[in-house]
C-alpha positions as CSV (number, residue, x, y, z in Angstrom):
1,M,-11.1,15.7,-17.1
2,S,-10.9,18.2,-19.2
3,K,-7.5,20.0,-20.1
4,Q,-7.7,23.4,-20.3
5,L,-5.0,25.6,-22.7
6,T,-2.5,27.2,-20.7
7,L,-1.5,31.0,-21.9
8,G,0.8,31.2,-24.5
9,E,0.0,27.3,-25.0
10,G,-0.3,26.2,-28.8
11,F,2.0,29.3,-29.9
12,E,5.4,28.3,-30.0
13,K,7.1,27.9,-32.6
14,Y,9.6,25.5,-31.4
15,A,8.5,23.2,-28.9
16,K,9.5,19.7,-28.1
17,T,8.1,17.3,-25.7
18,T,10.4,16.4,-22.7
19,R,11.5,12.9,-21.5
20,R,9.2,14.6,-18.1
21,G,6.0,15.4,-19.9
22,Q,6.0,11.9,-22.0
23,F,6.3,9.9,-19.0
24,L,3.3,12.2,-17.6
25,N,1.2,11.5,-20.8
26,E,2.2,7.8,-20.7
27,M,0.8,7.6,-16.5
28,D,-2.2,9.7,-17.5
29,S,-3.5,7.4,-20.3
30,I,-3.4,4.0,-17.8
31,I,-4.4,5.0,-14.3
32,P,-7.7,4.6,-13.9
33,W,-8.3,8.2,-12.7
34,A,-12.7,7.8,-12.1
35,E,-12.2,4.5,-10.2
36,L,-9.4,5.7,-7.7
37,C,-11.3,9.1,-6.9
38,E,-14.4,7.2,-6.3
39,L,-12.5,5.2,-3.3
40,I,-11.2,8.8,-1.9
41,A,-15.0,10.9,-2.5
42,P,-17.0,8.9,0.7
43,V,-14.0,10.9,2.8
44,Y,-13.6,14.2,0.5
45,P,-14.9,17.0,1.6
46,V,-18.0,18.5,-0.5
47,A,-18.8,22.1,-0.9
48,G,-20.9,24.0,1.6
49,N,-20.5,26.4,3.9
50,G,-16.3,28.5,3.6
51,R,-13.9,27.7,1.1
52,P,-15.1,25.4,-1.3
53,P,-12.4,22.0,-2.1
54,R,-10.6,21.9,-5.6
55,E,-11.5,19.3,-7.5
56,L,-10.7,16.2,-6.4
57,E,-9.2,14.6,-9.5
58,M,-7.0,17.5,-9.6
59,M,-5.4,16.6,-6.1
60,L,-5.0,13.0,-6.7
61,R,-2.7,13.7,-9.7
62,I,-1.1,16.3,-7.3
63,Y,-0.6,13.9,-4.9
64,F,0.6,11.2,-7.7
65,L,3.4,13.9,-9.2
66,Q,4.6,14.4,-5.0
67,Q,5.6,10.2,-5.7
68,W,6.8,10.2,-8.6
69,F,9.2,13.0,-8.5
70,N,10.5,13.0,-4.3
71,L,8.0,16.6,-3.9
72,S,7.0,18.3,-0.5
73,D,4.0,19.7,0.3
74,P,5.9,23.4,-0.7
75,A,8.2,21.9,-3.4
76,A,4.5,20.8,-5.7
77,E,3.3,24.0,-5.0
78,D,6.0,25.5,-6.8
79,M,6.5,23.1,-9.7
80,L,2.8,23.8,-10.8
81,Y,4.3,27.3,-11.5
82,D,7.7,26.7,-13.2
83,S,6.0,23.3,-14.7
84,V,4.2,23.6,-18.3
85,A,4.0,19.4,-18.6
86,M,3.0,19.9,-15.1
87,Q,0.4,22.3,-14.9
88,R,-1.2,20.1,-18.2
89,F,-1.2,17.2,-16.5
90,V,-3.3,18.2,-13.4
91,G,-5.9,20.4,-15.7
92,L,-4.4,23.5,-14.5
93,D,-5.1,26.8,-16.0
94,L,-3.1,29.8,-14.4
95,G,-5.2,32.5,-16.6
96,E,-8.5,31.1,-14.7
97,S,-7.1,30.0,-11.4
98,P,-3.8,29.8,-9.0
99,A,-2.5,26.5,-8.1
100,P,-3.6,24.8,-4.2
101,D,-1.0,25.9,-2.2
102,E,1.0,23.8,0.1
103,T,-1.3,24.1,3.4
104,T,-4.4,22.4,0.5
105,I,-1.6,19.5,-0.3
106,C,-0.7,19.0,2.6
107,R,-3.8,18.5,4.0
108,F,-5.1,16.3,0.7
109,R,-1.7,13.5,2.0
110,H,-3.3,14.4,5.7
111,L,-6.8,12.4,4.8
112,L,-5.4,9.9,2.7
113,E,-3.3,8.9,5.8
114,R,-6.4,9.4,8.2
115,N,-8.4,7.3,6.4
116,D,-5.5,4.5,5.5
117,L,-6.5,4.7,1.7
118,G,-2.6,4.1,0.6
119,E,-3.4,0.3,0.9
120,A,-6.2,0.3,-0.8
121,L,-5.1,2.6,-3.4
122,F,-2.4,-0.3,-3.9
123,Q,-5.1,-3.4,-3.9
124,Y,-7.0,-1.1,-6.5
125,V,-4.5,-1.2,-8.6
126,L,-3.6,-4.8,-8.7
127,D,-7.3,-5.5,-9.2
128,Y,-7.1,-3.3,-11.8
129,L,-4.0,-5.2,-13.5
130,E,-5.5,-8.1,-12.7
131,A,-8.7,-7.2,-15.2
132,Q,-5.9,-6.2,-17.6
133,G,-5.2,-9.5,-17.7
134,I,-1.8,-8.8,-16.3
135,K,-1.8,-11.9,-12.8
136,V,0.2,-12.8,-10.2
137,G,1.2,-15.9,-11.0
138,K,2.8,-18.8,-7.9
139,G,5.8,-17.9,-7.9
140,T,7.0,-14.9,-5.1
141,I,10.4,-13.3,-4.7
142,V,10.6,-11.7,-1.2
143,D,13.5,-9.3,-0.3
144,A,13.2,-6.0,2.0
145,S,15.5,-3.0,1.9
146,I,16.6,-0.1,4.1
147,I,15.3,3.1,3.6
148,S,17.1,5.9,6.0
149,A,15.7,8.4,8.1
150,P,17.3,11.7,9.5
151,A,19.4,10.9,12.4
152,S,19.5,14.4,13.4
153,T,18.4,15.5,16.7
154,K,17.5,19.5,15.8
155,N,13.6,18.9,15.2
156,K,11.6,20.3,18.2
157,D,11.6,17.1,20.6
158,G,15.5,17.3,20.0
159,K,15.2,13.4,19.5
160,R,15.3,11.3,16.3
161,D,12.4,9.7,15.4
162,P,11.4,7.0,18.0
163,D,9.8,4.9,15.7
164,M,12.9,4.3,13.6
165,H,15.9,2.2,14.7
166,Q,19.3,1.7,13.8
167,A,20.2,-1.7,11.9
168,K,23.9,-3.1,10.4
169,K,24.4,-3.8,6.9
170,G,27.6,-5.2,6.7
171,N,30.5,-3.1,8.5
172,Q,27.5,-0.1,8.3
173,W,25.3,1.1,10.5
174,F,21.9,2.7,9.2
175,F,19.1,4.8,10.7
176,G,15.6,4.5,9.3
177,M,13.1,1.9,8.4
178,K,13.1,-1.2,6.2
179,A,10.5,-1.6,3.1
180,H,10.1,-5.4,2.6
181,I,7.7,-6.5,-0.8
182,G,6.8,-9.7,-2.3
183,V,7.6,-9.6,-6.3
184,D,5.7,-12.0,-9.1
185,S,8.5,-13.7,-10.2
186,R,7.5,-14.0,-13.9
187,T,6.1,-10.1,-14.2
188,K,7.7,-8.5,-11.3
189,L,4.6,-6.5,-10.4
190,I,4.6,-6.0,-6.1
191,H,1.3,-8.1,-4.6
192,A,2.7,-7.6,-1.1
193,V,4.3,-4.4,1.2
194,A,5.3,-4.1,4.3
195,A,7.0,-1.9,6.7
196,T,9.2,-2.0,9.7
197,A,11.5,0.2,11.8
198,A,15.2,-0.9,9.9
199,N,15.9,-3.7,12.7
200,V,13.3,-5.9,12.5
201,H,15.1,-9.0,10.8
202,D,13.6,-9.6,6.9
203,A,12.4,-13.0,7.6
204,T,10.1,-11.9,10.4
205,C,7.9,-10.6,7.8
206,L,7.4,-13.4,5.3
207,P,4.1,-14.6,6.2
208,D,2.4,-11.3,5.3
209,L,4.8,-11.1,1.5
210,L,3.2,-14.2,0.6
211,H,-0.1,-14.9,-1.8
212,G,-0.4,-18.4,-0.3
213,E,-1.0,-20.2,-3.9
214,E,3.1,-20.3,-4.6
215,T,4.7,-23.0,-5.8
216,K,7.7,-21.4,-5.3
217,V,9.1,-19.1,-3.0
218,W,12.9,-16.9,-3.6
219,G,14.9,-14.8,-0.9
220,D,18.4,-14.1,0.0
221,A,20.1,-16.1,2.5
222,A,18.2,-13.7,5.2
223,Y,15.1,-15.8,4.5
224,Q,17.7,-19.5,5.1
225,G,15.4,-21.7,7.5
226,Q,12.3,-20.6,6.9
227,G,10.7,-23.7,5.6
228,E,8.3,-24.3,8.0
229,V,6.7,-20.6,8.1
230,I,6.8,-21.2,3.7
231,K,5.3,-24.4,4.7
232,D,2.3,-23.1,6.6
233,C,1.9,-19.6,4.3
234,A,2.1,-21.8,1.0
235,P,1.3,-25.5,1.0
236,D,2.6,-26.7,-1.8
237,A,5.8,-23.6,-2.3
238,Q,9.4,-25.0,-2.4
239,D,11.9,-23.4,-1.0
240,M,14.0,-21.4,-3.1
241,T,15.7,-19.8,-0.7
242,H,19.6,-19.0,-0.9
243,R,22.0,-21.3,1.7
244,R,25.2,-20.0,2.9
245,T,27.9,-21.4,1.2
246,R,30.7,-20.9,4.0
247,R,31.2,-23.4,6.7
248,Q,34.3,-23.8,9.6
249,G,36.2,-21.9,6.4
250,E,35.5,-23.8,3.7
251,V,33.1,-22.8,0.8
252,D,30.3,-25.6,-0.2
253,E,31.2,-24.6,-3.9
254,V,27.8,-27.4,-4.8
255,E,25.1,-24.8,-2.9
256,R,27.3,-21.3,-3.8
257,G,26.6,-23.1,-7.9
258,K,23.0,-23.7,-6.7
259,N,22.7,-20.3,-5.4
260,T,24.1,-18.6,-8.6
261,T,21.0,-20.3,-10.2
262,K,18.9,-19.2,-7.7
263,S,20.0,-15.6,-8.3
264,R,19.3,-15.8,-11.9
265,V,15.2,-15.2,-10.4
266,R,16.3,-13.8,-7.6
267,A,17.8,-10.6,-8.8
268,K,14.2,-9.3,-10.7
269,V,13.7,-8.1,-7.1
270,E,15.6,-5.4,-7.6
271,H,14.1,-3.7,-10.5
272,P,11.1,-2.7,-8.4
273,F,13.0,-1.6,-5.4
274,L,14.9,0.6,-7.9
275,V,11.9,1.9,-9.2
276,I,11.0,2.6,-5.6
277,K,14.4,4.2,-4.7
278,Q,16.2,5.7,-7.7
279,I,13.6,6.4,-10.0
280,F,10.5,7.9,-7.6
281,G,13.6,9.1,-5.3
282,F,11.6,6.7,-2.2
283,S,15.4,6.1,-0.7
284,R,15.4,8.1,2.7
285,T,12.0,9.0,4.9
286,R,10.2,12.5,4.2
287,Y,7.9,12.3,6.6
288,R,8.0,11.7,11.1
289,G,6.4,8.3,12.3
290,L,6.6,5.0,10.7
291,E,2.4,4.9,9.3
292,K,3.5,7.9,7.5
293,N,5.8,6.7,5.6
294,A,4.2,3.0,5.4
295,H,1.6,4.6,4.0
296,R,3.4,6.4,1.3
297,L,5.1,3.0,0.7
298,F,2.4,1.4,-0.3
299,V,1.4,4.2,-2.4
300,T,4.4,4.9,-4.1
301,C,4.8,1.0,-5.1
302,A,1.0,0.7,-6.4
303,L,2.7,3.6,-9.2
304,T,5.6,1.5,-9.3
305,N,3.3,-1.7,-10.5
306,L,1.7,0.8,-13.1
307,Y,5.1,2.0,-14.4
308,L,6.4,-1.6,-14.3
309,M,3.4,-2.0,-16.6
310,R,3.2,1.0,-18.4
311,R,4.0,-0.5,-21.8
312,R,1.8,-2.8,-21.8
313,L,-1.0,-1.1,-20.8
314,L,-0.4,1.5,-23.9
315,R,-0.6,-1.2,-26.3
316,M,-3.7,-2.6,-25.0
317,A,-5.0,1.2,-25.3
C-alpha cells in the first residue's frame, strides 16, 4: 500500500519517532496485508452504484488500530485526525481525502462479524507464522480469564446484556464473559480460542483448547480431574494440571512442591493475557452480545500472536 505524505511532513526541524510510531512501523512490516485482504475481498463491496467504498486495506488497518488501542468507532475517526503516526500507518493524506467516518468504520466491523471472519483471520495468522518457521509444539497450557461487561441497566432495553453472566472468583463477583485460550508452552503462541459467559466452568472448554498432538498439558487447579478428557483429546498427553494441596485442613507439601514446579511452565500463559487485557485494553467488553465480543477476541488473539513474535519476524525480514 503506497503511503502519501501529509501536509508539512518532511519539513519538521525537530522530529522524533514516538513509541506509538515505532510500534506501528514494526506491525506494518510484519503483517501480511495482501493475504489478509484476500480473505475479506470476496465479501467486501465493490464500486458501482452509490458511494464508492474506501480502500479495503485502509479499512483493515483502521480496524486493527481499534484493537491495538481499544478505540470505539467514533474514537477511531477522531484519532485519524489527531495522530500523524496513525495517518501514516493507514496511508491517509488529509490534503486529498477525509478520514473514513465512524459509520463507515462501524459498517466494516459489522461486515467482518457478519461473515465470521475473526476466526479466519486468527487461523491465517497461525498458518502464516508456521510458514515462517514459528510452529506450535507439543505442549499446551490452558487457562481462562474473565472479561468484565457493563452491569448497568441504563440502556434502551433496561436490562443487562443477556449473553453475559455472573461468576465468583475468590470472594468477589464479576459480570461478563470468559476468554479461554490454549497456548503453546514453548513459544507462547495462542493456538486455540473459545468465548463463553463468565459462569461457564473453565474445564468445559478444555476439548476446544487442545490440538490433539500434545505430549503434555498444563493448567491450574480448575482443570483438576480432567485426565480422561485430556486422554480422549490428546492420547499421548501427560496431565500436568495442578492438584489441590489442602485436604482436611492439612497441606500436602509434596503435592505443593509439584505444583510449584508445574507453575514455572504454566505461568507462561499469563503473558498472552497481559497483552490482550493490559496492552491492547480488552479487559472489558465494548459490544453487546457474546458473538460480537467473541469475534473481537479471535482478532485480538491473532494480533497478540503477531505482537509476541514481532521481533523474531523483524529479524527474518
